[in-house]
N, C-alpha and C positions, 0 to 999 in steps of 0.2 A: 672230145671229152675235156681237154684242158680249158677250152673256152667256156664250156658249160660250168665247170668248177669255178672259174674265175667270176663268171656272172653270179653264180650262187653266193660266192663270198661277198661280192659287192652288194647283192640284195640283202644278205644277212646283216651287213654293216649298216645299210640304210634303215633296215627294220629296227636295229638296235638304237640308232640315232633318233628315229621317230619315237621309240619307246622312252628314251631318256627325255626327249622334249615333252612327251605326254606326261611323264612323271613330274617334270618341272612345272608344267602348267597346272597339274593337279594340286601340287603343293602350294602354288601361288593362289589357286582358287580356294583352298582350305584356309590359307592365311587371310584371304579377303573375307571369307565367311566368318572366321574367328574375329577379325577386326570389326565386322558388321555387327556380330553378336555383342561384342564389347561396347561398341558405339550405342547400340540399342539399350544395353544395360545402363550405361552412363546417362543416356537421355532419360530413361525411366527414373533413374536415381535423382537426376536434377529436377525433373518435372514433378515427381510425387513426394519428394523429400519434405517433411514437416518443417525443416529448418531452411532458412534462407541461405543459398549458396551463390557466392559472388566471385568472379575472377576479374583481375585487373592486369593491365599490361605493364611494361617496364617503366612507363611514365606515370604509373599509378592512376590510370584512367580505366573506368569500368568497361569490361568486355562482355561478360555474360551475366544474366540476371534471371533466376528461376521464379516460378510462380509463387513460392512461399515468400520470397523477397517482395514481390508485388503486393501480396496480402498484408505483409507486415508494415510496409511503408506507404503504399498507395501509388507508387511510381510503377509504370509498366516499362518493359525493356527498351521500347523505342525512346521514351523520355529520358531514361537514365544512361543508356549506352554512350560512352565517350566522355561522360562527365567525370571530374576529378573525384576520387574516392573520399578525399578529405571533406567534401561538401556534405557527406552523409552524417558526419559527427555533429552533435549538438554544439560542441566547443571545438573549433577548428584547430586550436593549439594542441588539444588532446589528440586529435586525429593525426596531426603532423608528428607528434611524439610517438604515436602508435606505429605509424609507417616506418619511422626511423628505427625504432626498436626491432620491428620485424625484419628489416633489411640487415640488421646487425646480428640478431639471434636466429634468424631463419624460421622461427616458430614461436607462436604465442598461444597459450591455452586458457580458455574460460576467463577472459578479461571482461569485467562488467563495465559497460559503456552506454551512455545515452546517445541514441541515434535519432535523427530527424525524420519525420514523415512528410508527406506531400502537403498536408494542411498546416505544417509548422509545429505540430505537437511532438512530444518526445516519447521514445520507446526505450524502456530499460532492458538492455540486451546483454547476453553473454556471447562474446566473440572469440572464436579460435581461428588462427590464421597460420599459414605456412607458405614457403616459397617452393614452387614447382621446379622440376628439373629444367635446366636451361636448354632451349633448342636453338638451332641456327636461324630458323625463320622468325620465331617469336621472342627469343630472349628468355629471361627469367620472369615468368608470370607468378602472380600471387593468388591464392585462393583463400576466401574467408567463409567460415560457416557461422551463421548468426542465429541465435535462438532468443525468442521473446520470453523474457523472464519477469515481465511486469507483475503478473499474478503471484509468482513465487516471491518476488521482492515485497509485494504488498502483504503477503502472509507472514514474511519474516518481520516486517515492521509491526504488524499486529501482535506477533509473538513477543517482540521486544517490549511493546507497549503493555501487553498483558503482564509480562514479568515485572515491569515497573510498577503497575497497579498492584500486583501481588505484594511487592516489597513495601509499597506505601500502605497497603491494607494491614500488613503485619505491624508496621510502626504505629499506625493509627489505632489498631487494636490494643497495643501495649499502652499507649497514652491514655486512651479512653478507659481502660481498665483501672488506671491510677486515678482517673477523674471520678469514677463511680463511687468510690469510698467517701470522699468529702461531700459528694452530692447526696448520698444517703444520709449523711450526718446533717446536711442542710434540711432535708425533709423532716427528719426527726425534730430538729430544733424549731422548725416552722410550726409543727404540730404543738410543741410545748408553748411557743409564743402565742398561738391562738388560744390555748387553754388559759394562759396567764392573763391575756387581755379580757377574756370572758369573766374571769374571777375578779379582775381589778375594776372593771367598769360595769355599773349597774345597767346602763343602757348602751347598746351597741352603737359604735361610731361607724356610719355608712362608709365614710372615706377610708378608714382603717381597714374595714372589711374588704373594700374594693381593691386596695393596694395589696393586701395579703393574697387575695384571689389571683391578681396579676402575677405576683411572685411565684405562686404555686404553679400556675399554668406555664410560665416560662421555664421553671425547673422541670416540669413534666415533659416539655418539648425538648429540653436539653437531655433528659434521661432517654427519651425516644431516639434522639439522634445518636446517643452513645450506644444504645442497643443495636441500632442499624450498623454502626461502624464495627461492632464486634462480630457481625456476621459478614464474612467476606463476600458471599454470593449476593448479598442485598445492599452493598454499600452504595452503588450508583443506580440502583433500580428505582424507578418511580413506582409509587403506590397510589394510582388514581382511585378516587372515590367521589361520590356525589356530595357536593358542598354547596352551602348557601353563601353567596358572595357578600351580602350585606352583613351577615353574622361575623365573617372574618374581618371585614373592614371596620366594623364597630369595635371588635376586639383589639385590633391594631391601634385604633384611635385612643382607646383607654390606655394602652401600653405607652404611647408617646405623649399622652396628655400632661404627665408630670414634667417631662422634659420641655414641653411647650410652655408650661407655666413658668419654669425657671428662666426661659428666654423671653418672657412677656409676649408670647405668641398666642393669639386666639385661634383655636382649632375648631372649625365648624364642619360637620359632615352633612352634606345634602345628597342623600342617596335615593335613587329611583326605587319606588315600592314595587313589590311583586316581581322582582327579577327572577328569571328562570334559574333553576339549579344548574351547576356545571360539574363536569367530571374532570377533576384535576388532582394533582398531588397536593394535599392540604398543607403539609409542612413546607414544601417548596414554594407554593403560591404565597403563603404567609411570609416566608423569608424574603421573597422578591419585593413585596409591597413594603415590608418593614425597612429593608435596605434603602428603597427609594425615598421613604420619609426621613430616615436618618441622614441620608446624603443631603436632602433639602434643608434639614435643620442645621447642618454644618455651615450653611451660608449665613446663619444668624448667630455669630459668635458673641 
């Protein structure tokens, strides 16, 4: 009986040891499964993240490179792995300053930086970076999360430009409002001048009539421009319409004929007959041709 009891105790002890070993192995297996799940989660995060995720080693050379980074820059992981991080920056001095600041502060958030792509173009990016916990094997690695904000930056620039245009429109509207009063007075006095000429001359002078018509047309064009500038939504909008080219060119010829005569220049228009009509903004087309002629006349001082 003592021998049986001794063997029983030994067997119980062995069973207990086996149980402890089994529990230990079970815990190790659970840890391994948990680590596998975490690894799978991290892999999915890296692979499917819409942001570029990059890690670099202690020498600031690229270690990992996810799919979003490839889409953003055009480099695949085989091409980029092992290359210095600073080469990604459009300006390498900016990259060196960024790395130095990260090493001192251990974290940088939402820094807007221009990064280079494979074809040499630039991507306007928002970069956040931090230093990972140091390990005995790898040392202190760095992780960068990069977001392409080119469209956002473009929208921002458009908004700024829009605000500038709005401010300019308000100023222009104020100025034009002050111009309209003397312009109305000019219309009134021009009407009075025409009446005075008709009363003073028994026979109409064709040249005077033509000059008055030119003055009136230019004043009307100025009034039309003033009206456009007073309307914010229509300041820079084109107003295409069907126009006759020869008609506008003849009109411009009449407008500059006086200036040509002063400079002893003979202006002769040789226009092709039966030109087709064109759909353009009448005032803008008129302004372009008139500016070209005026610039030409400046050569003959």
